[in-house]
Rosetta silent file (secondary structure, phi, psi, omega in degrees, C-alpha in Angstrom):
SEQUENCE: MREDYIKQAQQAIPNINILINLVSRRVKQLRRGSKPLVESLEHHDLEDTALREIIEGRISFELYEADKTSAVDQYFSSEF
SCORE:     score description
SCORE:     0.000 S_00000001
   1 L     0.000  144.281 -179.670   -5.911  -16.268  -26.741 S_00000001
   2 L   -81.290  131.783 -176.016   -4.769  -15.192  -30.126 S_00000001
   3 H   -63.961  -37.165 -178.881   -1.113  -15.885  -30.793 S_00000001
   4 H   -67.470  -32.277  176.629   -0.618  -12.678  -32.780 S_00000001
   5 H   -68.329  -39.243  179.387   -1.886  -10.580  -29.838 S_00000001
   6 H   -62.691  -45.820  179.502    0.548  -12.354  -27.512 S_00000001
   7 H   -62.459  -42.203  178.562    3.490  -11.622  -29.827 S_00000001
   8 H   -66.616  -39.994  179.315    2.496   -7.958  -30.177 S_00000001
   9 H   -68.380  -32.036  178.753    2.045   -7.569  -26.423 S_00000001
  10 H   -68.870  -20.396  173.575    5.467   -9.082  -25.822 S_00000001
  11 H   -71.368  -34.866  179.358    6.938   -6.220  -27.842 S_00000001
  12 H   -79.393  -38.291 -178.797    5.432   -3.805  -25.332 S_00000001
  13 L  -132.383   90.860 -175.510    6.252   -5.997  -22.281 S_00000001
  14 L   -64.900  -27.037 -178.355    9.091   -8.407  -23.034 S_00000001
  15 L   -76.770  112.157 -176.365    9.103  -10.095  -19.640 S_00000001
  16 H   -63.091  -33.195  179.641    6.542  -12.942  -20.021 S_00000001
  17 H   -67.082  -43.265  178.061    5.923  -13.221  -16.272 S_00000001
  18 H   -63.236  -45.429  179.216    4.984   -9.570  -16.016 S_00000001
  19 H   -57.090  -46.933 -178.639    2.794   -9.860  -19.111 S_00000001
  20 H   -62.049  -44.659  179.742    0.938  -12.861  -17.726 S_00000001
  21 H   -63.384  -41.322 -179.670    0.355  -11.150  -14.379 S_00000001
  22 H   -65.043  -43.862  178.313   -0.847   -7.950  -16.038 S_00000001
  23 H   -63.277  -44.443 -179.468   -3.293   -9.836  -18.305 S_00000001
  24 H   -59.410  -45.186  178.469   -4.547  -11.917  -15.374 S_00000001
  25 H   -65.989  -39.300 -178.826   -5.250   -8.880  -13.208 S_00000001
  26 H   -68.681  -40.102  177.295   -6.939   -7.031  -16.041 S_00000001
  27 H   -57.973  -43.096  177.992   -9.155  -10.054  -16.841 S_00000001
  28 H   -60.857  -40.776  178.590  -10.284  -10.102  -13.196 S_00000001
  29 H   -63.196  -44.735  179.935  -11.206   -6.433  -13.464 S_00000001
  30 H   -64.215  -37.890  177.888  -13.170   -7.046  -16.644 S_00000001
  31 H   -63.784  -32.007 -179.168  -15.003   -9.979  -15.114 S_00000001
  32 L   -80.939   -1.461  175.246  -16.004   -7.745  -12.206 S_00000001
  33 L   112.026    1.838  175.727  -17.611   -5.273  -14.590 S_00000001
  34 L   -64.241  144.170  179.497  -14.891   -2.826  -15.651 S_00000001
  35 L   -80.242  140.843  177.671  -15.438   -1.466  -19.115 S_00000001
  36 L   -62.874  147.370  179.318  -12.886   -2.377  -21.823 S_00000001
  37 L   -92.052    2.319  176.945  -10.516    0.409  -22.781 S_00000001
  38 L  -132.588  149.934  178.017  -10.596   -0.623  -26.447 S_00000001
  39 L  -105.239  149.109  179.976  -13.475   -1.005  -28.861 S_00000001
  40 L  -143.547  144.611  176.667  -13.799   -3.958  -31.236 S_00000001
  41 L   -83.969  -22.371  178.891  -16.096   -4.915  -34.022 S_00000001
  42 L  -106.264  160.282 -178.204  -15.547   -8.601  -33.341 S_00000001
  43 L   -81.540  128.368  178.105  -16.196  -10.524  -30.145 S_00000001
  44 L  -119.120  150.785  168.782  -13.020  -11.164  -28.140 S_00000001
  45 L   -63.113  160.861  179.684  -12.288  -13.277  -25.093 S_00000001
  46 H   -63.713  -33.242  176.671  -11.445  -11.182  -22.021 S_00000001
  47 H   -61.600  -44.533 -179.155   -7.817  -12.270  -22.368 S_00000001
  48 H   -67.990  -36.992  175.253   -7.658  -10.964  -25.914 S_00000001
  49 H   -60.447  -45.845  179.473   -9.287   -7.666  -24.789 S_00000001
  50 H   -60.985  -43.935 -179.762   -6.626   -7.288  -22.079 S_00000001
  51 H   -62.560  -41.468  178.817   -3.867   -8.024  -24.609 S_00000001
  52 H   -65.371  -36.573  175.705   -5.245   -5.422  -27.011 S_00000001
  53 H   -62.106  -36.189  178.258   -5.326   -2.865  -24.227 S_00000001
  54 H   -70.302  -46.290 -177.821   -1.640   -3.569  -23.594 S_00000001
  55 H   -60.540  -39.878 -178.285   -0.762   -3.453  -27.289 S_00000001
  56 L   -85.506    4.210  175.461   -2.524   -0.100  -27.732 S_00000001
  57 L    76.249   18.216 -178.505   -0.807    1.368  -24.644 S_00000001
  58 L   -83.100  -16.883  179.400   -4.012    1.760  -22.648 S_00000001
  59 L  -122.748  135.406  175.767   -2.562   -0.196  -19.677 S_00000001
  60 L  -130.473  175.598 -179.017    0.777    0.466  -18.066 S_00000001
  61 L  -150.044  160.070  174.703    2.568   -0.857  -14.999 S_00000001
  62 L  -128.147  141.083  176.436    5.320    0.066  -12.555 S_00000001
  63 L  -100.876  134.172  176.729    7.840   -2.177  -10.904 S_00000001
  64 L  -105.599  137.075  175.946    8.761   -1.422   -7.303 S_00000001
  65 L   -83.588  136.206  179.343   12.133   -2.411   -5.941 S_00000001
  66 L   -70.560  150.155  175.651   11.970   -4.340   -2.721 S_00000001
  67 L   -63.902  144.437 -176.371   13.629   -2.772    0.323 S_00000001
  68 L   -70.228  -26.945  178.363   17.120   -4.175    0.840 S_00000001
  69 L  -112.507  138.794 -178.460   16.365   -5.032    4.486 S_00000001
  70 L   -77.255  167.855  177.000   13.359   -7.042    5.509 S_00000001
  71 H   -62.882  -34.372  177.902   10.926   -5.930    8.204 S_00000001
  72 H   -65.390  -45.826  178.931   12.373   -8.582   10.550 S_00000001
  73 H   -60.350  -42.762  177.868   15.897   -7.196   10.076 S_00000001
  74 H   -63.189  -37.729 -178.661   14.626   -3.689   10.775 S_00000001
  75 H   -65.907  -45.865 -175.112   12.846   -4.814   13.931 S_00000001
  76 H   -77.934  -17.929  178.894   15.886   -6.569   15.393 S_00000001
  77 H   -86.967  -13.045 -179.329   18.260   -3.753   14.474 S_00000001
  78 L   -79.193  153.833 -179.045   16.230   -1.098   16.355 S_00000001
  79 L   -89.152  146.396  179.171   17.159   -0.243   19.907 S_00000001
  80 L   -93.716    0.000    0.000   14.784   -1.020   22.768 S_00000001
């Protein structure tokens, strides 16, 4: 992976864990045949392609907050 792409992508997604997961999932999609969302005149690794998609704002993500009570807590708190 190109270091400059990583630094630029971190400006869009500062949390490195989220960035790594997003790149990983996108690379899997590209390996399975998804078409890249960016065009390039030079040949890039799939990781670099995913990073460029993030840099150019072609890929976004949402974080979901976990429920405060677990499914087990909900089960045991219900009445029979």
